[in-house]
C-alpha positions in Angstrom: 18.4 -17.4 14.8 16.8 -19.8 17.2 13.5 -21.3 16.2 10.4 -19.7 17.9 7.2 -21.6 18.2 4.0 -19.7 17.3 0.4 -20.5 16.8 -1.6 -19.9 13.5 -5.2 -20.8 12.7 -5.7 -22.7 9.5 -9.0 -23.2 7.6 -10.4 -26.5 8.1 -9.9 -27.6 4.4 -6.1 -26.4 4.6 -5.7 -28.1 7.9 -7.0 -31.4 6.3 -4.9 -31.0 3.1 -1.8 -30.6 5.5 -2.7 -33.6 7.5 -3.1 -35.7 4.3 0.2 -34.5 2.8 2.0 -35.1 6.1 0.8 -38.7 6.1 1.5 -39.4 2.4 4.9 -37.6 2.4 5.9 -39.1 5.8 7.1 -35.6 6.7 6.2 -33.6 9.7 3.3 -30.8 9.4 5.8 -28.3 10.7 8.4 -29.0 8.0 5.9 -28.7 5.3 4.5 -25.5 6.9 7.9 -23.9 7.1 8.6 -24.8 3.4 5.2 -23.4 2.3 5.5 -20.1 4.4 9.2 -19.7 3.3 8.2 -20.0 -0.4 5.4 -17.7 -0.1 7.6 -15.1 1.6 10.1 -15.3 -1.0 7.7 -15.1 -3.9 5.7 -12.4 -2.5 8.8 -10.3 -1.7 9.9 -10.6 -5.0 6.6 -9.5 -6.4 6.5 -6.5 -4.1 10.1 -5.5 -5.3 8.9 -5.8 -8.7 5.8 -3.5 -8.1 8.0 -1.1 -6.2 10.7 -0.8 -8.8 7.9 -0.2 -11.5 6.4 2.7 -9.3 9.8 4.2 -8.8 10.5 4.1 -12.5 7.2 5.7 -13.2 7.8 8.5 -10.8 11.3 9.1 -12.3 9.9 9.2 -15.7 7.3 11.7 -14.5 10.0 13.9 -12.9 12.2 13.8 -16.0 9.0 15.0 -18.1 7.9 17.7 -15.7 11.0 18.3 -13.2 9.5 21.5 -11.6 6.2 20.1 -11.5 5.1 23.1 -13.7 2.5 21.1 -15.6 1.0 19.6 -12.6 0.8 23.1 -10.9 -0.9 24.4 -14.1 -3.4 21.6 -14.1 -4.3 22.5 -10.5 -4.6 26.0 -11.2 -6.9 25.4 -14.2 -9.0 23.0 -12.3 -9.4 25.6 -9.5 -10.4 28.3 -12.2 -12.8 25.9 -13.6 -14.5 25.6 -10.2 -14.8 29.2 -9.6 -18.3 30.1 -8.7 -19.3 26.5 -8.5 -17.8 25.5 -5.3 -20.3 26.2 -2.5 -17.5 26.4 0.1 -15.3 28.9 -1.8 -14.0 31.6 0.6 -15.6 30.1 3.5 -14.2 27.8 6.2 -15.3 24.2 5.7 -15.1 23.3 9.2 -13.6 23.8 12.7 -9.9 22.9 11.6 -10.3 25.3 8.6 -11.6 28.0 10.8 -8.7 27.5 13.3 -6.1 27.5 10.5 -7.6 30.7 9.2 -7.5 32.2 12.8 -3.9 31.3 13.1 -3.0 32.9 9.8 -4.6 36.1 10.6 -3.3 36.3 14.2 
């Protein structure tokens, strides 16, 4: 893939550090920036992959423990029962969208 020029704003202290490193190492700032960004992308990608794998494994474990979501549904029903008589909006539309949905359902 051909190189593409891009413009990025750096904090003044980062810019100063980059200028200093470029002089000390006798290397172009562009080369140092490419190395730093490349390393960041690789490390961050690996970190995200590990986090996503952890979430996927957690979801698979949850699915194994409650494949038909019966416990989740039971908790929802129990929570709704616990709120019976306490919910000030119980049985009433909470807004225009809910009223529209109710109207469509009863049409």
